Steps between C-alpha positions, in 0.01 A plus 500: 500500500632846411587765757207704365249244622707435812536857617172669438599779718348580830528740785299599805419750772465458876566680824809391694438297812613660823617171654856435390476149648239394244612201293597559135210280391232683700644838402488416130158336527373818659636708213351272238160477666460878486552519124176510301613664176805662343580701188850611400748557221810285514862479392628144465860383462624148430857414604702186439682315779801732469287815530513589131181668378317286244184703452310804627127552451239759601126476539204508736325250721201462728382243754161427655419238760430219469752385242450756221784681330581692181863546392573704187846560357535808280876514428695362324232257374127514582354201680198444725455241776157473664336268754148494639608261777433184302631556146824660382524679164836599346450728200786586264384765249820466297445128442122550474436215741360438847589207724227379737559276800340411830670602822652198675645457848852595397380823342308580817844546658612769254550852641184662367275224629680492834419869537150493355381174654457334839783495755380239749742234367799732472705323769415159356622596153801720584779555742479871583799705614502867601764772498478872578756734345459858619152596375457195273343166589586194291304172505668201335276208401657164417256237367479175692384304194764367265306578184459874560536740208760706689774447758461819701263796514569827681247771586631845591301744717551856620268650762264206460475538122642266240772657285646210299495128441793278402494142378781250441467182292694173516767631260572806711322738264339789687196705411432820692192717465490850648166661571431849360206725601307233692128535580398272785155362582313709245168369360554270200233313306540120465388537137830676431674164539301319229699465180315525168696324225537728194372388161738327258739395779650151534390330825727246669343286774737357760 
């Protein structure tokens, strides 16, 4: 599966807990449970294992609980990734094709669905570590399952608000998405996460 399907970006907003003794898991679950919707522009960079930049893209995204997301890349190549919580559509205007697939358990552990879905099983699915650097909080999630689509996921917060997300795959390739002009918990219509397949487009069912 490509990084595009893997890292359908995601970020969130929450107040910071006053109890410094709170466990990393409960702290993160509290942050996630407060998120209802999110809209933002993004800047995404892909680095190889040595830190060399492979690609940089720009676009916009939005999330709505439960399980809905819309990820649209504008530069350098347009592409749209949409889910209504059950079905995933990947539309490539340049190739004039859309790939359609059902969300499975592995995809439920991708960043966007972690942030837009339920968090009750977070400790069962991930080992969660926490680090605070000055005014930044960093949560590191390592999947417990051996067939996960990523090796490590990091969520970065400042003042209780998500600022970036970083993902590392089994080859050491890193994808980082920085959030630009976020709008948290604003009203969004579920109908905005239904994808209508354009006419004269090839449809690939997976």
